[in-house]
N, C-alpha and C positions, 0 to 999 in steps of 0.2 A: 389806937392812937389816943392821946390825951384829948379830952373834950372841953378844956378850959375855954376855948373859943369855938364858935359855930360858924362855919362858912355858909354864905347865902348867895343871892343873885349877883351882887357885885364881884365876889370872888369867881363865880362861874364865868361871868362875862369876860373878866380880864384874862383868865386862863384860856378861854376859847379864842380870844383875840391874839394872845401870844402864840397859840398853836397855828394860827394862820401865817405867821411871819416866815417860817421855813418854806411854805408853799410859794410865797413871793419869789424866793430864790430860784425855784424850779421853773416857773412859768413866765417870769417877767422878760427874760431875754429872748424867748422863742420868736416873737414877732420882729425882733431887732437884728437877728443874726445876719441877714443879707446886707444890711447897712453897715454893721460892724465889720464884716468881711470886706466890703468895698472900701471902707475908711482905712483899713490896715492892709490893703492889697499888696503893698510893697514889702510886708513882713514875711520873712521865710517861714514856711510851714503854716501859713494863715488858714489854709483849708482844714488843718487838724486842730490848731489852737482855738479857733472860734467855737467849734462844737464842744471842745474840752471846757471852755469857759462856761458853757451851759450846764454840763453834766457834773463838773467836779464838786460842786457843793453836795450833791446827793452821795457821791462816793465818800466824801469826808464824813458825812452824817453816818453812813454805814460803818466806816472804820472806827469812828471815835465815840459813838453812842455808848458802847459798854464802859468806856473810861469815864464818860460823863455820868453814867449811872453809878459807878463805883464812887466817884467823888461826891455825888449828891448824898449817897448813903453815909459816907464817912465825915464829910465837912458840912453838909446841909444843903437843902434844896434852894432856899431863897438866895444865899450869897452867890451860888453858881448861876442861878437864873439872872440876877441883876448884872453880874459881870458879863454874861453872854449877850445881854441886850445891848450893852455899850459896845462890845466887839462887833456885834451884828451891824449896828449903824456905822461904825467906823469903817469896816471893810466894805459894807454895801455902798457907802457914799464915795469911796475913793475913786471909782472909775469916772466920776464927774471931772476929775482933774488929771488922771494918769494919761500919759501920752505913749505908753508902751503896751502892746498887747500882752507881752509876757508878764508885765506887772499887774495887768488886769486879771489874768489867770490866777496869779498868786493871791490877789485880793479876794477872788472868788473862793479860793481854798480856805482863807481865813473866815469867810462867810460860812462855809460848811462847818467849820469848827464851832462857830457861834450857834448855828442851827442845831447841831447835835445837843448842845447844852439846853437850848430853849425848848426843843421838842421833848427831850427826856424829862426836864424839870416840870414843865407844864402838865404833862400826862401823869407824872408821879404825884404831883400835888393834888390832882383830881382824885387819885386813888387814896391819898392821905386824908383829904378833907371830907370825903363823902363815902358812904357805905350803901350796900344793898341796891334798891331800886334807883335811888338818886345817882349813885355812881354809874350804873348802867345807862341811865338816861343821858348823863353828861358825856359818856364815851360815844353814844350814838349821835349826840349833837355835835361832837367834835368832828365826826365824819361829814355830817351835813354842812357845817360851817366851813370846813376846809375845802369841800367840793365846790361850794358857792364861791369861795374866795379864789379858787383856781380859775374859774370862769371870769370873775371880775378882774383879777390881776392881769390875765392874758389880754382882755379887751383894753384895759388901761394902758398896758405896755405898748400896744399897737397905736392907740390914739395919741398918747403923749410923745411917742417917738416919731411922729410923722415928719416933723421939721428938724428935729435934732435927736439922734439916737442916744445921747447921754442923758437927756432930760428925765426919762423914767426912773433913773437911779435915785432921784430925789425921794422916791417912795420909801427907801430904806431908812429915812429919818424917823419912820414909825417906831423904831426901837427906842430912840431917845424920848419920844412922846409918851410911850408906855412905861418907861423906866420909873418916873415918879409915882405913877398910878400903882404899879406893882409894889414899889417900896412902901406905899401907904396902906394898901388893902391886904397884902399877903403877909403871912407870918410863918416862921419856921415851926413845923409840926413837931410834937414831942411824943415818944412812945408812952403808953400807959405803963403801970408798974410791972405787969406780967411781961410785956414786950421788952421793957428795959432790962429785966433780969435775963432774958433769953438772947439779947443782942450778941453777947460774946460767945454764944453757943450755937449759932445758926449755921447750918450747912445749906449752901445754895442748891436748890433742887434741880440740877441740870437734867437728870434722867427723866423727871416728870415733865419738865417744860420743853425738852428738846423736840418732841413730836409737834408741839404747837409752834415752835420757832420754825421748823421745817415748813409747816403749812403757811406761816406768815411770809417766809421767803417765796414760796410759790404764789402766794397772793400778790406779792410785789411784782413778780414777773407778769402775772395776769393784768395788773393795773395798767401797764404800759403797752399792752397789745393793741388796744383800740387807738389811743392817741398817736402811736408811732406807725401802725400798719394800716389803719382804715383808709388813709388817703391813697395808698398804693392800690388797694382793692377798688376804690372809686375810679381810679384811672382806667382800670380794666372795664368798667361800666361806662367810660367816657362821660362821667359826671363828677369832675374833680375841680370845679371852680372853688376859689377861696371861701365863698359864702356857703357852699354846700359842705365843705370840709368842716367849717366852723360850726354849722348847725349839727353835724354829726357828733362833734365833740360835746356840744350842749346836750344833745339827747343822751349821750353816755353819762354825763355828769348828773343829769336829771334822774336817770335810773339809779345812780348811786345815792342820791338824796332820798328817793322813795325806799330804797333798800335799808338805809340807815334809820329812817323813820319807822319802818315796819319792824325793826329789831325790838322796839319797845312793845309793840303789839304781840310779838311772838316770844316775849321774854320768858314765859313759863315752859317753853319747849326745851328739851335737853340741848346743851351746847353741841353735842355730837350730831344731833339731828338738824340743828340749824346750819352747821357746816356742810352736812350732806346736801341740804337744799341750796346753799350758796354755790357749791361747786357744780351742782346740776344746772343752775341758772347760768353761771359763767360759761360752762362748757356748751350748753345748748345755744346760748347767744353766739358763741364763737362759731359753731357749726352753721347756724343760720346766716351769719355774716358772710361766710365763705360761699354758701350756696345761693345767696340772694341774687336775683336777676334784675332787681330794680333798686333805685335809690330809696324808695319808700320802705321796702322790705329790709334793706340794710339798716335803716334808721331804727326800725322795730328791733332788729337783732342787737344793735349796740345798746339800746335801752335795756333789754333783758340782761345783757352782759353786765351793765352797770348796776342793775338791781341786785344781782348776786354779789358783786364786789362790795356794795354799800352795806349789805347784811353781813358779809364775811368779816370785815375788819373789826367792828365793835364786838362781835362774838368772840373772836380770837383774843382781843385785848381783855375783855371781861373775864374770860376763862383763865388767862394768865394771871391776872390780878387776884383771882380767887385762890390761887395756889400758894401765895407767898404772904409774908407778914411785913410789918413796917420797915424793919431793918434791911429787907431784901428788895424793897419795891423799886428803888432806883435802878439796881442792876437788872431786874426783870424787865423794866420798861426799856432800858438801854438795849437789851437783847432783842426785844420786839422791834424797836426802831432800826437796829442793824439789819435784821432779817428782811423787813419790808423795803428799806432803801437799797439794800444790796440787790434784792430782786428787781427793783425798778431799774437800777443801773445796768444789770446784766441782761434784761429782757430783750433789747435790740440785738445783743450779741447771740443770744440763744436762737432767735429767728434767723439771723444771718448764718449761723452754723448749719441750720437745717436746710436753708435754701442754697448755700454755697455761693451767695451773691447773685443768683439768677432770679430776677423778679417773677418770672413765669412759674417758679416753684413755690411762691408764697402761699397760694391756696392750700397746697398739699401740706406745707409746714404748719399752717394754722389748724388744719383738720387734725393733724397728729397731736398738737397741743390741746385741742378741745377734747379729744378722746382721752388723753391723760387726765384732764380735769374731771371727766365723767368717771373714770376709774377711781380717782382720788375720792370722789363723792361716796362711793361704796366703801372705800377704806376708812372713811370717817366713823363708820359704825364700830370700829375696833378701838377707837380712841379712849372710851371710858376705862378699858383695861390697861391702857398705857399711861394715862394721865390721872393720877390719884393724889389727893392731899397727903403729904408726908407726915409721918409721926414726928414728935418733937425731936429736933436735931441735937447732937451731942458734941460736935466739934466745929471749929471754924474753918471754912474752906472758901476760897474765892476762885 
């Protein structure tokens, strides 16, 4: 990339803050669902539409991130990012006034469209602006900051929605607040002369990146195991008060923070070995979670699980970024976002298919998933033979 301008702390901060906004879409509604369902109790299909309102942004991020990446590569990162920020606040604020549950679901779909652009562009610009250790440090910080924001936004949603379930939607105005800051601090990156000559001749390295995308998809499935399933396991221990469930989620997020922070300390270890360690931690934590006979042991288990996830995500993203050049970076980032968010969306469905809807079969299903994760850990040793930097491409392929 051209080095006419050098990114520093202001650019890092604004890109990290931008990365937090899609997390707001995922967690803000969770504490509000019972009140929304009660408010629209006369709406046909309310029991289906309310959960869809929660999950549809993640689905749209999964479906549309590749297109966002393609647009950012062809038309530019900054224009797409700024347009996405405006759409984010517009669609996010609409439920303050909408009186139809169906209209709210549609506005949430528009929010997912905006989130696909924001997450793809923020992550791509991190890859554009920074190189080497600075880039790896920023990707690790991205996991740290988004994990913290998930905890913060969930708490804010519950507190702000105590008297009026619509009030937390005010937080989506953050997109409009960040818009002028991004317009001022960010710039459109340009390829250097060598990269500019090769733009028209680049082949997107699907074969090299596909193993990493598959692992990113599996990481997305793993990400939602604890948030969605831990409460049901606590019920079997007869310790499922809201405070205990909330503390369990905090322990998992804290583990993710520690994992992301340790990525910098372990940065000299091969990516394949870091992924091996990540899947071992995730799988071991999952097994401990199922076998735990006390609330305290389960808390330790979800912390270990989070530790592996926090290490896994920056490792995958850093490895993906190391495989591609400037002209492909948006598409590569979009593929990563699609894989992770698709995994998150399908995670409850995977568990449901394994249990057949019988909650008593949940422990067996989670044990099977944990064993698969441990087998994947061993499989990571073969990744260096599958994921290799490609030679200079000769044709254009999308």
